[in-house]
C-alpha positions in Angstrom: -31.6 47.6 -4.4 -30.3 51.0 -5.5 -32.6 53.9 -6.4 -31.8 53.4 -10.1 -32.6 49.7 -10.0 -35.7 50.3 -8.0 -36.9 52.9 -10.6 -36.2 50.5 -13.4 -38.1 47.7 -11.7 -41.1 50.0 -11.2 -41.1 51.1 -14.8 -41.0 47.4 -16.0 -43.9 46.6 -13.6 -46.0 49.5 -15.0 -45.3 48.4 -18.5 -46.0 44.7 -17.8 -49.3 45.6 -16.1 -50.4 47.8 -19.0 -49.4 45.3 -21.7 -51.2 42.5 -19.8 -54.4 44.5 -19.7 -54.0 45.2 -23.4 -53.5 41.6 -24.4 -56.3 40.3 -22.2 -58.8 42.9 -23.5 -58.1 42.1 -27.1 -58.1 38.4 -26.6 -61.4 38.1 -24.7 -63.9 38.1 -27.6 -61.7 35.7 -29.7 -61.3 33.3 -26.8 -65.0 33.2 -26.1 -65.9 32.7 -29.8 -63.3 30.0 -30.5 -63.9 28.2 -27.2 -67.6 28.0 -27.7 -67.3 26.7 -31.3 -64.8 24.1 -30.3 -66.4 22.9 -27.1 -70.1 23.4 -27.5 -71.6 24.5 -30.8 -71.0 26.8 -33.8 -72.3 30.4 -33.8 -71.9 33.6 -31.9 -73.8 34.6 -28.8 -75.8 37.8 -28.8 -73.4 39.6 -26.4 -70.2 39.1 -24.5 -72.1 38.6 -21.3 -74.3 35.8 -22.9 -71.3 33.6 -22.8 -71.9 33.2 -19.1 -74.6 30.7 -20.1 -72.3 28.7 -22.3 -69.5 26.3 -21.8 -67.2 29.3 -21.6 -68.7 30.6 -18.4 -65.6 30.0 -16.2 -63.3 31.5 -18.9 -65.6 34.6 -19.1 -65.7 35.1 -15.4 -62.0 34.3 -15.0 -60.8 36.8 -17.6 -63.0 39.6 -16.4 -61.8 39.0 -12.8 -58.2 39.1 -14.1 -58.9 42.4 -15.8 -60.5 43.7 -12.6 -57.6 42.7 -10.4 -55.0 44.2 -12.8 -56.9 47.5 -12.8 -57.2 47.5 -9.0 -53.5 46.8 -8.7 -52.6 49.5 -11.2 -50.8 52.4 -9.6 -49.7 55.7 -11.2 -51.1 59.0 -10.0 -53.9 59.5 -7.5 -56.8 59.9 -10.0 -55.5 56.9 -12.0 -55.5 54.8 -8.8 -59.0 55.8 -7.8 -60.5 55.2 -11.3 -58.5 52.0 -11.7 -60.0 50.6 -8.4 -63.6 51.6 -9.4 -63.2 50.1 -12.9 -61.6 47.0 -11.5 -64.4 46.5 -9.0 -66.9 47.1 -11.8 -65.3 44.5 -14.0 -65.4 41.9 -11.2 -69.1 42.7 -10.5 -69.8 42.3 -14.2 -68.3 38.8 -14.0 -70.0 37.8 -10.8 -73.5 39.4 -11.5 -74.5 37.7 -14.7 -76.9 39.2 -17.3 -80.4 37.8 -17.2 -81.0 34.8 -19.4 -83.0 35.4 -22.6 -85.7 32.9 -21.7 -87.4 32.2 -18.3 -85.6 34.8 -16.2 -86.8 35.1 -12.6 -87.4 38.5 -10.9 -84.1 38.1 -9.1 -82.2 37.3 -12.3 -83.7 40.4 -13.9 -82.6 42.6 -11.0 -79.1 41.1 -11.1 -79.1 41.6 -14.8 -79.8 45.3 -14.4 -76.9 45.5 -11.9 -74.7 43.7 -14.4 -75.6 46.3 -17.0 -74.9 49.2 -14.6 -71.5 47.9 -13.7 -70.7 47.2 -17.4 -71.5 50.8 -18.4 -69.4 52.0 -15.4 -66.5 49.9 -16.5 -66.6 51.0 -20.1 -67.0 54.7 -19.3 -64.1 54.7 -16.9 -61.7 52.9 -19.4 -62.8 55.6 -21.9 -61.8 58.3 -19.4 -58.3 56.6 -19.2 -57.9 56.8 -23.0 -59.5 60.2 -23.5 -57.9 62.1 -20.6 -55.4 60.2 -18.4 -53.3 58.6 -21.1 -53.1 61.9 -23.0 -51.7 64.0 -20.2 -48.4 65.7 -21.1 -45.8 67.2 -18.9 -46.4 71.0 -19.2 -42.7 71.7 -18.8 -41.8 69.6 -21.9 -42.8 69.7 -25.5 -44.5 66.4 -26.5 -42.4 64.2 -28.8 -43.7 63.2 -32.2 -44.3 59.7 -30.8 -46.2 61.1 -27.8 -48.4 63.1 -30.2 -49.1 59.9 -32.2 -49.9 58.0 -29.0 -52.3 60.7 -28.0 -54.1 60.5 -31.3 -54.5 56.7 -30.8 -55.8 57.2 -27.3 -58.3 59.7 -28.6 -59.6 57.4 -31.3 -59.8 54.5 -28.8 -61.7 56.6 -26.2 -64.2 57.9 -28.8 -64.7 54.3 -30.1 -65.5 53.1 -26.6 -68.0 55.9 -25.9 -69.6 55.4 -29.3 -70.1 51.7 -28.7 -71.6 52.3 -25.3 -74.1 54.8 -26.8 -74.9 52.6 -29.8 -75.8 49.5 -27.9 -79.0 50.8 -26.2 -79.9 52.6 -29.5 -79.8 49.4 -31.4 -82.0 47.7 -28.8 -84.7 50.3 -29.0 -84.5 50.8 -32.8 -87.8 50.1 -34.4 -87.8 47.2 -36.8 -84.4 46.0 -35.7 -85.1 42.3 -36.1 -83.1 42.1 -39.3 -80.0 43.2 -37.2 -80.3 40.4 -34.6 -78.7 37.6 -36.7 -75.7 39.9 -37.1 -75.2 40.0 -33.3 -74.6 43.8 -33.2 -74.3 44.0 -29.4 -71.6 41.4 -29.4 -69.6 43.2 -32.0 -70.0 46.6 -30.4 -68.9 45.2 -27.1 -65.9 43.5 -28.8 -65.0 46.7 -30.6 -65.0 48.5 -27.2 -62.8 45.8 -25.7 -60.4 45.9 -28.6 -60.1 49.7 -28.3 -59.5 49.3 -24.6 -56.9 46.7 -25.2 -55.1 48.6 -28.0 -55.0 51.8 -25.8 -53.3 49.9 -23.0 -50.9 48.2 -25.4 -49.8 51.6 -26.6 -49.5 52.8 -23.1 -47.4 49.7 -22.3 -45.0 50.7 -25.1 -45.7 47.7 -27.2 -45.7 50.1 -30.1 -44.8 53.8 -30.6 -42.4 54.0 -27.7 -39.9 56.8 -27.1 -36.3 55.9 -27.1 -35.6 58.0 -24.0 -36.3 56.1 -20.8 -37.5 59.2 -19.0 -39.9 60.1 -21.8 -41.0 56.5 -21.9 -41.9 56.5 -18.2 -43.9 59.7 -18.6 -45.6 58.8 -21.9 
């Protein structure tokens, strides 16, 4: 394989990995909702993690593990590689260490549930770092194209959205008189919004939209 062909293959691999992460992140909430309605009962669970205790358990675990493996396998620059590994391992831990059940949780399940929460926060914060900082890097020797500037704006919005969702979830849980909110499943929708922001940022990074025409710029963008 020539050097040019090898470079083209690597570019396609990067783009495929990024697009895959984007599609999976966006699809997860929809798959869980529709699957549970069709296979078990109507209604929405209180959180994404609550689907572990539904008929969608294997799907929930499988998709999170897929996201984790993709992030672990992602290779770009050294910092991207390190954070990708940590985020990927965190996603897998979120899948394998379930949240505590709402009723009748044992002491062991409560401890595992806290670990689940810790890894979930770690995952979301790292993917926010990708959107806020890593994706927005620009070659200092080149002026960013108009498309690159547009992509950076989208990355910024996605990153801020993820951070805002992570901060709002605990605030909602400790908000006095929040019982009227519970039927609306605010935690589920905030987690879904964070996943959609994550997925959209990776789709943009994978050049599904707003791609540069130049192959060189596309590779750096």
